[in-house]
N, C-alpha and C positions, 0 to 999 in steps of 0.2 A: 852477260849473252846469257842465263841462265831464265831470265823472263822472255827472251827473245823465238819463242817457240812456235807461237803464235800468226810470229814476221815472215819466220821463216818458213813455215809451211802453205802461209796465205802468196805469197813469192812465189814460192815452186807452183803449185795448183794455178796459181792465175797465167807463170809462160805456158804450164804444160795446155791450160785450153787457147793460150793465147795459139798456139804451135800450132794444139790438132782443131784451129780454126780455120788458118791458112793453108793447109792438107784436105783439107771438107771443100774449101776454096777453087780450089784446083781442081780436084776430086773432079768438082760441080761446073770445073769449066769445058776440060776434057770429056764429058760424060755428063751432059744433062741434063736430064731426064730421070736419073737413079740414086743422086748425091743427097746426102743427110742433110743440105741446106734445103736443098730443092725442096723435101719431105719436111721439114720445118717451118718454113716460109709464111706458110698457108696459115699458122697456130701463132705465128707472131704478127704482134702491135705491130711492131718495128720493122719497117725492110731489114733484111739482113742476105742476101742474095741479087741478082742479077745486074745492080752497077755501082763504080765504084763507092759512092754514096751507101749506098747501102753495104759495100766488104766495108769500110769503116765503121759504120752504127754497127754491126753485129763481129767486126772486130773488138770493139770497145764493150759489150754488151759479156760476153764470153770471157776476155781476159776480167773485166771487175766479181764476174758471179765467180771466175774463180780463185781470187783475191778473197770475196767473202765467203766460201766456201773453208776454203785454207783456211782465213783465219777463227773462222767457229772450229774449226774442225784442235788447229793449236790451243785451242783456250778450251776446249772443254780437254784436248788430251791431257794440255796441263793441272785440271780441276782434277780430274782420271787420275789422272796416275799420283798427286798425291791424296787420294780418300779411299786411295786400295790398300795403299803400304800400310 
């Protein structure tokens, strides 16, 4: 389990960003012009708000981004914790 630090961090951050996206989508549905996704949607090359397909696309993108960022964090933390000791 010692080498699984990057996996734990990756899945934790992927889950966190996936849940955060769901909460942002709920907020956008309740208050359409004031939500974070409504603010990010014009800058995104893919639709992330406004329809079911956009919701699924955004959820997958946020979850994948969380997995990648968590894996990078876990890998660098494992490297630097050994390097600095």
